[in-house]
FIRO-663033 format. One record per atom (N, C-alpha, C, CB): residue in three letters; x, y, z. Coordinates in steps of 0.02 Angstrom, whole numbers, plus 32768, in hexadecimal, padded with zeros to 4 digits. Glycine has a CB too. Layout:
<recs>
AlaXYZ ...
</recs>
This chain:
<recs>
Met80267FC67FFF Met80007FFF8000 Met802780428001 Met7FD57FFA8037 Ser806180398020 Ser808B807A8024 Ser80AA80847FE3 Ser80C38079805C Ser80B780527FBA Ser80D2805A7F7D Ser809C80817F4E Ser80E680157F64 Ile806480687F4F Ile802980887F26 Ile802280D17F36 Ile7FE380647F36 Ala802580DB7F7D Ala801781237F8E Ala8051814C7F7A Ala8008812D7FDA Thr809081377F7B Thr80CC815C7F63 Thr80C1816C7F1A Thr810E81327F6C Lys80AF81367EEF Lys80A781437EA9 Lys806D81797E9C Lys809880FE7E84 Leu803881737EC7 Leu800081AA7EB5 Leu801481E97EC8 Leu7FBE819E7ED6 Val803781F37EFD Val805282397F0F Val808082507EDE Val8076823B7F52 Phe80A882277EC5 Phe80DC823A7E8F Phe80BA824A7E52 Phe811182037E80 Gly808382307E3A Gly8055823F7E06 Gly8039827E7E0A Gly802382127E02 Val8017828E7E49 Val7FFE82D07E4B Val802F83087E45 Val7FDB82D67E87 Val806A83037E6A Val809683347E65 Val80B7833E7E21 Val80C483297E95 Leu80BC830A7DF7 Leu80D0830D7DB2 Leu809783337D86 Leu80DD82C17D98 Ile8056831E7D92 Ile801F83467D6C Ile802183927D7C Ile7FD6832B7D80 Phe803183A67DBE Phe803183E97DD0 Phe806F840A7DAB Phe803483F27E1E Val80A583EE7DAF Val80E184127D8E Val80D484147D47 Val812783EF7D9B Leu80C183E57D21 Leu80B483EF7CD5 Leu8081841C7CC7 Leu80A283B17CB2 Ser805284257CF7 Ser801484567CE2 Ser802784A17CF2 Ser7FCB84417D0D His805D84AE7D12 His806D84F77D21 His80B185037D03 His806D85097D73 Pro80B7853B7CDC Pro80F685507CC4 Pro8122855E7CFD Pro80F0858B7C97 Pro815E855E7CEB Pro8193856F7D28 Pro818B85B47D3A Pro81E285637D14 Leu819385C57D78 Leu818F86087D96 Leu81BD863A7D77 Leu819D86057DDF His81FD861B7D6B His823386537D52 His821E86667D0D His828586357D4E Ala81FA863C7CE6 Ala81E886517C9E Ala81B0867E7CA3 Ala81D586147C6D Gln817E86807CD3 Gln814D86B37CDE Gln817486EC7CF7 Gln8116869E7D0D Asp81A186E87D22 Asp81C287297D3D Asp81E887507D05 Asp81F787187D79 Ser8206872B7CD0 Ser823187417CA2 Ser820C876E7C69 Ser825487067C87 Ala81C9875D7C62 Ala81A587827C32 Ala819787D17C46 Ala8165875C7C27 Ala819B87FC7C13 Ala819088397C18 Ala814B88527C04 Ala81BF88547BF8 Ile813188877C20 Ile80EB88A47C16 Ile80ED88E47BFF Ile80C288A57C51 Leu80D188F07BBC Leu80C689357BA7 Leu808189497BA3 Leu80E489437B69 Ser8079898C7BC5 Ser802F89A07BC9 Ser803C89E67BBE Ser8004898F7C11 Gly7FF88A0A7BB9 Gly7FF58A567BAA Gly7FB48A677B93 Gly80278A6D7B76 Thr7FB18AA87B78 Thr7F7A8AC27B5C Thr7F848AE07B17 Thr7F618AF17B88 Val7F548AE87AF6 Val7F5A8B027AB3 Val7F2D8B3E7AB1 Val7F488ACE7A7B Ser7F468B757A98 Ser7F1E8BB37A92 Ser7F248BD37A51 Ser7F328BE47AC4 Asp7EF98C077A44 Asp7F028C2F79F9 Asp7F2C8C657A0C Asp7EB88C4F79D3 Ala7F328C9279D8 Ala7F5F8CC779DB Ala7F468CF87A16 Ala7F648CEA7994 Ser7F078CFB7A1C Ser7EF58D267A57 Ser7EF18D0B7AA2 Ser7EB48D417A49 Gly7F088CCE7AA2 Gly7F0E8CAD7AE3 Gly7ED18C887AF9 Gly7F1F8CDF7B15 Lys7E9D8C7E7ACB Lys7E648C597AE4 Lys7E718C0C7AD2 Lys7E1D8C767AC3 Pro7E618BE47AFE Pro7E648B9C7AF8 Pro7E4D8B817AB2 Pro7E3A8B7D7B2E Val7E6A8B517A8F Val7E538B367A51 Val7E338AEF7A62 Val7E908B307A1B Pro7DFA8AEA7A67 Pro7DDC8AA27A6F Pro7DEA8A767A36 Pro7D908AA57A76 Asp7DF18A347A42 Asp7DF789FC7A10 Asp7E398A0A79DF Asp7DAE89F779E1 Ala7E6B8A2F79FB Ala7EA18A3579CE Ala7ED189F679D0 Ala7EC88A7479DE Lys7EE989E67993 Lys7F0C89A8798C Lys7F5B89B679A5 Lys7F06898D793B Val7F73898D79CC Val7FBC898F79E0 Val7FE0895379CF Val7FC389997A27 Ser8017895979B4 Ser803F8918799E Ser8086892779B3 Ser803A89067949 Val80A488F379C8 Val80ED88F679DB Val811A88BE79B3 Val80F388EA7A2D Lys814D88CE79A1 Lys817C88A1797C Lys81C388A37995 Lys817C88B37933 Asn81D3886579A6 Asn821C885979C3 Asn824F88697984 Asn8226880379E0 Leu82778893798B Leu82A688AA795B Leu82DA8872794E Leu82C888EB7973 Thr82EA884A797A Thr831188117979 Thr82FC87CE795D Thr8321880979B4 Ser82C387B8797A Ser82A9877B7964 Ser827587827934 Ser829387577998 Gly825987BE792C Gly821D87C878F5 Gly81E087BA7915 Gly8220879878B3 Gln81D1879D794D Gln8197878C796E Gln816787C47978 Gln81A8876F79AB Ser812A87C4796F Ser810387FE7980 Ser80C287E579A3 Ser80F3882A793E Ala80A7881279C6 Ala8064880B79EB Ala8037884D79DC Ala807188027A40 Glu7FF4884279E2 Glu7FC8887679DD Glu7F9D887B7A17 Glu7FA3887179A2 Ala7F8188B77A1A Ala7F4988C07A50 Ala7F1D88F67A37 Ala7F6688D57A9B Gln7EE389017A5C Gln7EB689347A42 Gln7E9F895D7A7F Gln7E7889147A1C Ala7EA5899C7A75 Ala7E9589C57ABA Ala7E4D89C57AC8 Ala7EAB8A127AB7 Asp7E3F89CE7B0A Asp7DF989CA7B1F Asp7DDD8A107B0A Asp7DF189BB7B71 Ser7D9B8A1C7B2D Ser7D798A5C7B26 Ser7D9E8A947B3B Ser7D3C8A5D7B48 Ala7DCC8A897B6B Ala7DF28AC57B8C Ala7E328ACB7B6B Ala7DFF8ABD7BDB Gly7E3F8AA97B3A Gly7E808AAC7B14 Gly7EB88A847B36 Gly7E968AF77B0E Arg7EAB8A5B7B67 Arg7EDE8A327B8C Arg7EE989F87B65 Arg7ECA8A1D7BD4 Phe7F2589DA7B69 Phe7F4189997B56 Phe7F71897B7B81 Phe7F5E899E7B1A Ser7F7989387B6F Ser7FA789127B97 Ser7FBE88D57B6C Ser7F8688FC7BDD Ile7FFB88CA7B69 Ile801D888B7B44 Ile804B886B7B6F Ile8045889F7B02 Pro803988307B8D Pro8061880B7BB8 Pro808587DC7B9D Pro804087F27BE5 Asn80B587B37BC0 Asn80DF87827BA9 Asn810E87967B6F Asn80B7874D7B96 Leu812C87C57B76 Leu815D87D77B41 Leu81A087CF7B57 Leu8154881B7B28 Ala81CC87B57B2C Ala821787A07B3B Ala823687E27B3F Ala823E87707AFF Ala826887E97B62 Ala829788227B68 Ala82B588327B27 Ala82CC88157B99 Gly82C3886F7B15 Gly82DD88827AD9 Gly82C488C37ABB Gly82D3884F7AAC Asp82DF88D47A7E Asp82CD890F7A5D Asp828A89037A33 Asp830989267A2F Tyr826189367A3B Tyr821E892F7A1C Tyr8211897179F1 Tyr81E489227A56 Glu81E4896279BE Glu81C6899B79A7 Glu8178899879AB Glu81DE89A77963 Val816089CB79C5 Val811A89CD79DE Val80FA89FF79A9 Val811489E77A32 Arg80B989E8799A Arg809A8A0D7965 Arg804C8A18797F Arg80A089E2791A Ala80338A4C797C Ala7FEA8A557986 Ala7FCB8A7A7950 Ala7FDA8A7879C5 Ser7F8D8A6B7944 Ser7F648A85790C Ser7F1D8A857916 Ser7F6F8A6078D1 Ser7EFD8AAF78F5 Ser7EB28AB678F1 Ser7E9C8ADF78BD Ser7E968AD0792D Asp7E688ABF7899 Asp7E4D8AE67860 Asp7E328B2B7871 Asp7E178ABF7840 Gly7E4F8B59784C Gly7E388B9E7858 Gly7E5E8BC7788C Gly7DF28B9B786D Ala7E7C8B9E78B0 Ala7EA98BC578E8 Ala7EF88BC478D9 Ala7E9E8BA17936 Gly7F0C8B9B78A2 Gly7F538B97788E Gly7F708B5A78B4 Gly7F7C8BDB78A0 Ser7FB98B5A78B7 Ser7FDD8B2978D0 Ser80208B4278EE Ser7FE68AF8789E Val803F8B177911 Val80818B2F7934 Val80A78AEB7944 Val80718B5F797D Ser80EB8AF6793E Ser81168ABD794D Ser81488AD0797C Ser81368AA27912 Gln81648AA179A2 Gln81978AB579D5 Gln81C38A7679E3 Gln81748AD17A19 Lys82008A8179F1 Lys822F8A4379FE Lys823E8A4C7A48 Lys82798A4279CD Ile82358A087A6B Ile82428A0C7AAF Ile827289CE7AC1 Ile81FF8A0D7AD7 Thr828889C87AF5 Thr82AD89877B12 Thr828F896F7B52 Thr82FA89967B22 Leu827D89327B4D Leu8260890E7B8A Leu829288E77BB3 Leu822A88DE7B74 Thr829388F07BEE Thr82BF88C67C19 Thr82A388877C32 Thr82D588EC7C53 Val82CA88577C4A Val82AB88187C66 Val827F88207CA4 Val82E387E77C77 Gly8241880D7C9E Gly821488157CD3 Gly81FC88597CE0 Gly822F87FD7D0C Gly820A88867CAD Gly81F588D07CBD Gly81B688E47CA3 Gly822589017CA2 Ser819E89157CBB Ser815C892F7CA4 Ser8162897B7C85 Ser812A892E7CE4 Gln815489837C49 Gln815989C77C36 Gln811889E47C1D Gln818C89CE7C05 Thr810D8A2B7C27 Thr80CD8A4C7C1A Thr80E08A7C7BE2 Thr80AD8A727C5E Leu80B08A847BAF Leu80BD8AB87B83 Leu807F8ADC7B74 Leu80DC8A9F7B47 Ile808B8B1C7B59 Ile804F8B497B4D Ile805D8B567B00 Ile804D8B947B80 Leu80338B347AD6 Leu803C8B3B7A8D Leu80078B707A76 Leu80338AF47A67 Ser802C8BA37A52 Ser7FFF8BDF7A37 Ser7FFA8BD279F0 Ser801E8C2B7A45 Leu7FC38BC779D4 Leu7FB58BC47989 Leu7FBA8C017970 Leu7F758BAA7975 Thr7FD78C0C7931 Thr7FD38C497910 Thr7FDB8C3C78C4 Thr80088C7A792B Gln7FBB8C6A7898 Gln7FBA8C597854 Gln7FFB8C697834 Gln7F838C7A7831 Gln802B8C81785B Gln80728C8E7842 Gln80A38C67786E Gln80868CDC7844 Ser80D48C3F7855 Ser80FD8C18787D Ser81438C2C7884 Ser80FA8BDA7865 Asn81668C1278B0 Asn81A98C2A78BE Asn81DD8C0C7892 Asn81BA8C1B7904 Leu81E68C2E785D Leu82278C20782F Leu82678C307857 Leu82278C5277E8 Pro82898C037864 Pro82C68C16788F Pro82F38C3E7863 Pro82EF8BD578AB Ser83168C6C787E Ser833D8C99785E Ser837F8C7B7847 Ser83478CD07888 Ala83828C547812 Ala83B48C277800 Ala83EE8C5477E8 Ala839A8BF477C9 Pro84308C4577FD Pro84658C6977E8 Pro846A8C59779E Pro84A48C597811 Ser848A8C90777F Ser84938C8A7738 Ser84C68C4E771E Ser84AC8CCF7721 Pro84B38C2A76EC Pro84DD8BF276D4 Pro85208C0D76BD Pro84BB8BCC769A Ala851D8C5176AC Ala85648C6D768F Ala85668CAF76AB Ala856B8C71763A Lys85A08CCE76AE Lys85A58D1076C5 Lys85858D42769E Lys85E58D2176CA Thr857C8D327657 Thr855D8D5F7629 Thr85158D62762C Thr85718D5075E9 Glu84F48D3B765B Glu84AE8D3C7659 Glu84948D5376A2 Glu84938CF37643 Pro84658D8776A4 Pro84558D9F76E4 Pro84288D6F7707 Pro84378DE276E0 Ser841B8D717744 Ser83F78D40776F Ser83AA8D627762 Ser84168D3E77C8 Leu837B8D2B7777 Leu83348D417773 Leu83258D7277A2 Leu83078D0B777D Glu834E8D7E77DA Glu833A8DBA7803 Glu834F8DF977E2 Glu83588DB87849 Asp838E8DF977BC Asp839C8E307798 Asp83688E44775F Asp83DC8E25777E Leu83448E0E7747 Leu83118E1E7713 Leu82D78E3B7738 Leu82FC8DDE76E8 Gly82CC8E427778 Gly82918E607793 Gly82688E3377B5 Gly826D8E7E7763 Phe82708DF277B2 Phe82438DC377D0 Phe824B8DB8781F Phe824C8D8077AC Ser82208DC17845 Ser82248DBA788C Ser821C8D6A789E Ser81EA8DE978AE Ala82298D6178DC Ala82258D1678F0 Ala81E38CFC78F3 Ala82448D097933 Thr81B18D2C78FB Thr81678D157900 Thr81478D0878B7 Thr81398D4E7928 Glu81718D117886 Glu81538D0A783F Glu816A8CC9781C Glu81678D497810 Ser817F8C9D7842 Ser81978C597821 Ser81688C297811 Ser81C38C377849 Gln81398C207832 Gln81018BEF7821 Gln80CC8C0B77F9 Gln80E18BD4785E Ser80D38C0E77B6 Ser809D8C2F7790 Ser80718BFA776C Ser80BB8C63775B Asn80358C0D775A Asn80168BDF7732 Asn80358BD976F1 Asn7FD48BEE772C Ala80118BAF76C4 Ala802E8B997689 Ala803C8BDB7659 Ala7FFE8B617667 Arg800C8C107652 Arg80118C487635 Arg80488C787646 Arg7FDC8C62763D Gln804E8C7C7683 Gln80838CAA76A2 Gln80C88C8C7695 Gln80778CB276F2 Gln80C98C49769B Gln810C8C217695 Gln81238C2D7656 Gln81078BD376A0 Ala80F78C267620 Ala81008C3075DC Ala811F8C7A75CE Ala80BB8C2475B8 Leu80FF8CA975EE Leu81148CEB75E9 Leu815A8CF97600 Leu80E98D12760B Leu81648CD77635 Leu81AB8CDC7659 Leu81DD8CBD7628 Leu81AD8CB276A4 Asp81CE8C837610 Asp82038C5F75EA Asp820D8C8B75A6 Asp81EB8C0F75D9 Lys81DE8CA27587 Lys81E58CCF754E Lys820F8D0B7563 Lys819E8CE67533 Arg82048D2D7597 Arg82278D6775A4 Arg82708D5575B7 Arg82038D8C75DB Thr827E8D2375D9 Thr82C58D0A75E5 Thr82E58D0075A7 Thr82C98CC9760C His82C58CD67573 His82E18CC6753B His82F88D02750E His82B38C9C751B Met82C68D2A7507 Met82D68D6F74E3 Met830F8D9774FF Met829A8D9E74E5 Leu83168D967544 Leu83408DCA755F Leu838A8DA4755F Leu83238DE475AD Lys83888D617553 Lys83C68D3D7548 Lys83DD8D4B74FC Lys83BC8CEC7558 Ile83B08D4C74D0 Ile83C98D5E748E Ile83DC8DA87487 Ile83968D4D745C His83B58DD374AC His83CE8E1974AB His84118E1C74C8 His839F8E4874D2 Gln84288DFD74FB Gln846C8E027511 Gln849D8DEC74E6 Gln84748DE17549 Arg848E8DA974C2 Arg84C58D927491 Arg84CA8DBC7458 Arg84BB8D4E7479 Met84938DE0743A Met84958E097404 Met84BF8E4D741B Met844A8E1773EA Gly84B58E59745A Gly84E48E917468 Gly852D8E83746B Gly84D28EAD74A5 Leu853E8E4D747E Leu85838E367479 Leu85988E347436 Leu858C8DF67497 Ile85718E217402 Ile857F8E2273BE Ile85898E5D739F Ile85538E05739F Thr85658E8F73B5 Thr85668ECE73A1 Thr85A98EF673B5 Thr852B8EEA73BC Thr85C88EE173EA Thr86068F0473F9 Thr863B8EF973C5 Thr861F8EEE7439 Ile86348EC5739F Ile866A8EB8736F Ile86708EEA733F Ile86638E79734E Pro863C8EFB7310 Pro863D8F2D72E2 Pro863F8F737302 Pro86058F2572B6 Met86268F767340 Met862E8FBD735D Met86718FCE736C Met86078FC7739C Ile86978FA27383 Ile86E38FAE7395 Ile87028FBE7353 Ile87098F6A73BA Ala86F78F957326 Ala87198F9672E3 Ala87078FE472C6 Ala86FB8F5472AD Ser86CA8FF472CB Ser86B0903372B1 Ser86D7906F72D5 Ser865F903872BF Val86E490697315 Val8709909A7339 Val874F90A57320 Val870C9087737F Val876E905D7314 Val87B090617305 Val87BF908072B3 Val87CC90167311 Thr8790906D728D Thr8794908C7244 Thr878590D67242 Thr876190687212 Ser876990EF7277 Ser875891387276 Ser8792915B7274 Ser8730914F72AF Leu87C591447295 Leu880591667298 Leu881F91827259 Leu8836913B72B1 Asn881A91567226 Asn8837916C71E3 Asn87F7918571B6 Asn8861912971BC Ala87B7917771CE Ala8785919071A5 Ala877691D971A6 Ala874D916E71B4 Gly878491F671DC Gly8782924071E7 Gly87C1926271F7 Gly8754924E721C Gly87F7924171EF Gly8838925B7201 Gly8859927371C8 Gly8863922B7222 Lys8897926B71C5 Lys88C5928A7194 Lys88B992697150 Lys8910928371AB Ser88A892267152 Ser889E92017110 Ser8868921E70E3 Ser888C91B6711D Glu8874922C70A1 Glu884A924A7077 Glu882192137045 Glu8875927D7051 Gly883A91D97053 Gly881E91A37028 Gly87D19194703E Gly884E915F7030 Thr87AF917C7011 Thr876A91657022 Thr87699121703F Thr873D91656FE6 Ala879A90F77033 Ala878F90B27048 Ala878290AA709B Ala87D090897031 Ser87AF90CF70B7 Ser87A190CF7101 Ser875790E4711C Ser87D291007120 Arg8741911770F5 Arg87099136710A Arg86C9910270F7 Arg8706917F70E7 Asp86D590E770C1 Asp86A490AF70A4 Asp869F907970D8 Asp86BE908C705C Leu86D4906970F3 Leu86DD9027711C Leu86BE9036715C Leu872C90117127 His86C9907A716D His86B0909871B5 His8660909B71AF His86D190EE71C6 Val864E90B27172 Val860490B8716C Val85DE90727167 Val85F490E5712D Ala8600903C714B Ala85E59003714B Ala85EA8FDE718F Ala85FF8FE17118 Leu86198FE671B2 Leu86198FCB71F6 Leu85E98FEB7222 Leu86588FD17215 Gly85E0902A721F Gly85B090577240 Gly8562903D7236 Gly85BA90A27222 Ala8557902C71F0 Ala8517901671E3 Ala85068FDB71FC Ala850B901471A7 Leu85348FA571F7 Leu85338F647215 Leu85258F63725E Leu85708F44720A Thr854B8F8C7286 Thr85408F9E72CB Thr84FB8FB072DD Thr856B8FD472DC Gly84E28FE272B1 Gly849D900072C1 Gly84638FCA72B0 Gly849090467293 Asp84728F9E7281 Asp84468F627270 Asp84408F3872AA Asp84618F377237 Leu847C8F2072C9 Leu84808EEE72FB Leu84668F0B733B Leu84C88ED57302 Tyr84708F4E7341 Tyr845F8F70737E Tyr840F8F777382 Tyr84838FB77381 Gly83F08F7B7347 Gly83A68F7B733A Gly83898F3B734E Gly83958F8972F1 Ile83AA8F02733A Ile83908EC0734C Ile83998EB77394 Ile83B18E887326 Thr83CE8EC973B2 Thr83DA8EC373F7 Thr83A38EE87421 Thr841F8EDE7406 Ala83928F25740F Ala83658F4B7430 Ala83228F2E742E Ala83668F8B7418 Tyr83118F0C73EB Tyr82CD8EF273DF Tyr82C18EBA7413 Tyr82C58ED77393 Tyr82EF8E907423 Tyr82E48E5C7458 Tyr82D78E75749C Tyr831C8E31745C Ala82F58EB374AC Ala82EF8ECA74EE Ala82AE8EEE74F4 Ala83298EF77500 Ile82958F1074BB Ile825A8F3674BC Ile82188F0874BB Ile825B8F667480 Arg821D8ED17498 Arg81E68E9F7487 Arg81E18E6674B9 Arg81F18E817441 Ala82188E6774E6 Ala820E8E2B751C Ala81D48E3E7543 Ala824F8E207552 Pro81A78E0D7558 Pro816C8E18757D Pro81768E3875C1 Pro814A8DD97585 Lys81558E6675D3 Lys815D8E80760D Lys81318E617649 Lys81518EC27604 Ile81528E527687 Ile812B8E3176BB Ile81158E6676ED Ile81538DFA76DE Pro80CD8E6976F0 Pro80B28E9A7724 Pro80C68E94776C Pro80698E967723 Gly80D68ED47788 Gly80E88EC777D0 Gly812A8EBA77DD Gly80C68E9377EB Thr81598EB377AA Thr81A38EA777B8 Thr81C48EE777BF Thr81C78E7D777F Glu81FF8EE977E0 Glu82278F2477EE Glu826B8F1077D3 Glu82288F3A783D Thr82888F3F77A2 Thr82C78F38778A Thr82FB8F4F77BE Thr82CD8F5D774B Lys83308F2F77CA Lys83628F3C77F7 Lys839F8F1C77E5 Lys83508F297836 Gly83D38F2E7810 Gly84188F177800 Gly843E8F2B77C0 Gly84168ED377FF Pro84648F02779F Pro84868F137764 Pro84548F2A772B Pro84B08ED6774D Ile84188F04772E Ile83E48F1076EF Ile83CE8F5476F3 Ile839F8EE076F0 Lys83C58F6F7735 Lys83B28FB87739 Lys83E58FE8771F Lys83A48FCB777E Val84268FDD7726 Val845E9001770A Val845B8FFF76BC Val84A08FE17725 His84548FBD76A9 His84508FB1765C His841B8FD3763C His84488F6A764B Lys83E28FD9765F Lys83AD90067641 Lys83B4904F763B Lys83738FFF7664 Ile83D790647675 Ile83E690AC767B Ile841B90C2763E Ile840890BB76C8 Leu8448909E763C Leu847B90A975FE Leu845990A475BD Leu84B6907375FD Ala8429907A75B5 Ala8401907A7576 Ala83E990BB755F Ala83C79051757E Trp83DB90E87591 Trp83BB912C7582 Trp83FA91567560 Trp839C915475CF Ile84339142756B Ile846A91687553 Ile848091467504 Ile84AA91637590 His849191077504 His84A990EF74C3 His846990E27492 His84D590AB74CE Gly842C90E074A6 Gly83F790DB747F Gly83F59117744B Gly83BC90D774A9 Pro83E39151746C Pro83E7918F7441 Pro84279199741C Pro83DC91CC746A Gly8458918B743E Gly849C918B7418 Gly84A5916073D8 Gly84D091757448 Met8483912B73E0 Met848890FD73A3 Met846091157369 Met846F90B873B5 Ile842D9140737A Ile83FE91667344 Ile842791A0732D Ile83B291827364 Ala844491C97359 Ala846592077345 Ala84A991FC731B Ala8474922F7386 Thr84CB91C17332 Thr851291B47315 Thr850E91AC72CC Thr853491737334 Pro84E3918272AB Pro84E0917A7264 Pro84C991B6723F Pro84B591427253 Ile849991E1725F Ile84859217723A Ile84C0924D7239 Ile844492317258 Leu84E292577272 Leu851C92847274 Leu8552926A723F Leu853A928772C1 Gly855D922B7240 Gly858B92087219 Gly8580921171D0 Gly858A91C47229 Ala8539920E71BC Ala852C921C7173 Ala853D92667160 Ala84E1920E7161 Met852D928C7188 Met853F92D47176 Met857F92E2716E Met852A930071A3 Ala85AE92BF719C Ala85F892C7719E Ala860F92AD7163 Ala861A92A871D8 Phe85F5926E714B Phe860A92467113 Phe85FF926F70D2 Phe85E292027113 Ser85C4929170CF Ser85B692C17094 Ser85E792F8708D Ser857392E2709B Gln85F1931A70CB Gln861E934D70BE Gln866A934070B4 Gln8617937770F0 Lys8683930370C5 Lys86C692EA70B9 Lys86C692D67069 Lys86D792A970ED Asn869392B6704F Asn869192A5700D Asn868B92DE6FD9 Asn865E92797007 Asn867293186FF5 Asn866F93596FCB Asn86B293836FD2 Asn862E93896FE3 Gly86DA93666FFB Gly872093877002 Gly871F93BA703B Gly873693AD6FBC Glu86E893BA705E Glu86E693F27093 Glu870393CD70D5 Glu8694941370A0 Lys871593FC7101 Lys872493EF7144 Lys86E593DF716C Lys8748942B7161 Val86E393AE7195 Val86A6939F71BC Val869A93DA71EE Val86AE935971E4 His866093F671E8 His865194377211 His8602942F7225 His8661948171E0 Gly85F3945E724B Gly85A9945F7268 Gly85A0942A729A Gly85729455722E Ile855F94117299 Ile854993E172C5 Ile856C939872B1 Ile84F893DF72C2 Ala857E93937278 Ala859B9356725E Ala85E0934C7286 Ala85A7935B720D Ser85FA9381729D Ser863E937772C3 Ser863693527307 Ser866093BE72D2 Ala85F4934C731B Ala85E69329735E Ala85E092D77354 Ala859D9349737D His85E792C87308 His85DF927E7308 His86159257732A His85DA926672C4 Gly864C926B732C Gly868492447352 Gly8675923D739D Gly86CA9268734B Pro8668927D73C5 Pro865D92767407 Pro8622924F7418 Pro865992B17423 Val85EB925A73F2 Val85B092397401 Val85B991EA73F8 Val8578925773D6 Ala85DE91D673C7 Ala85EF918973BD Ala8614917473F9 Ala861C9178737B Ile86469197740C Ile8670917E7446 Ile864891777487 Ile86AB91AE7453 Val861891AA7496 Val85EE91A474D2 Val85BF916D74C5 Val85C991E574E4 Thr85A6915F7489 Thr8573912A747E Thr859090E4748E Thr8559912C7434 Ala85D690E5746C Ala85F7909A7475 Ala8608909474BB Ala863C908C7447 Gly861D90C874DF Gly862A90BD752A Gly85ED90AA7556 Gly864890FD7547 Ala85B690C97541 Ala857A90BE7570 Ala8565906E755F Ala853590FA755E Phe856B9059751D Phe8551901A7505 Phe858A8FEB7527 Phe854B901574AC Gly85C38FF2752B Gly85F28FC8754D Gly85E38FC07592 Gly86328FE27546 Ala85DB8FF675B4 Ala85CD8FF875FE Ala858B8FCF760D Ala85C790467618 Ala85588FDB75E2 Ala851B8FB875EE Ala851B8F6A75E4 Ala84E78FD675C2 Leu85548F5675B6 Leu855D8F0C75A7 Leu85858EF875E4 Leu85848EFA755D Leu85B08F1C7601 Leu85DF8F027635 Leu85AE8EFC767C Leu86268F3A763E Ala85768F29767C Ala85508F2876BA Ala852C8EE676C1 Ala851E8F6276BC Val85168EC1768F Val85038E80768F Val85278E48767D Val84D68E7E7671 Ser856C8E52766D Ser85948E1D7658 Ser85CB8E0D7694 Ser85B68E307611 Val85D78E3D76BE Val860D8E3576EF Val85E98E387733 Val86478E6E76E7 Lys85F48E0D775D Lys85DA8E0E77A2 Lys86158E2E77CE Lys85C38DC177BD Phe85FA8E6877EF Phe86288E8B781A Phe861E8E6C7863 Phe861A8EDD7818 
</recs>
């Protein structure tokens, strides 16, 4: 009888152990809870909340109650991306780190615009998104706003590259001006100078087009190097218009055997100031100080 009783007790203990998870496994699970609100701070009922483990890829979902509260238990420790969304109220995402057995509470505020991190420029010649005037609260946009942002960034990159290309004929034009209006009486230097000046003007026009036509983002504030870049445009912009006009007048006077006189004599100084302002504007967004 004692042998049967011993086996019976052992069986009961075994069933109890197998039917209950280890205590240390329960203690190691993390819990994520919190509330979901809209841009005005009001709770968003029935909002969808999902979490994704950035290492394992495992995910879990929950739905907020009528007060916007949610809770997701039994999460392994690690780095997670938390996303909340609701039709008509927008969405928001956030990265968090959960510790072993920890409990973390979040307040997720939905907004129609998301947080695009202000990523550093991939190259020194490209301004950052903050320089372009985008604040940290303008990163999570809807599809239309995101497309607008992508188009603006793309056009401004072309604008910058065209500006770099424009400097080549511009420098050559300045160099050839030393003979075009100096002691040399031949027409070859003047013709070359005019051709380079015309090429510079055409490339400058293309460069300006991409800056002017780039979509504007309402509510953004220009700052940093881009603000300096835009201020200098008010100098080299009018200068690029005045320089070829004055140059054409000086060219005509020289071809007629006359000495450059009158307002045409300002062609050289205006061209130098224009080139200097253009170069400074280029450096403002190409060199990080």
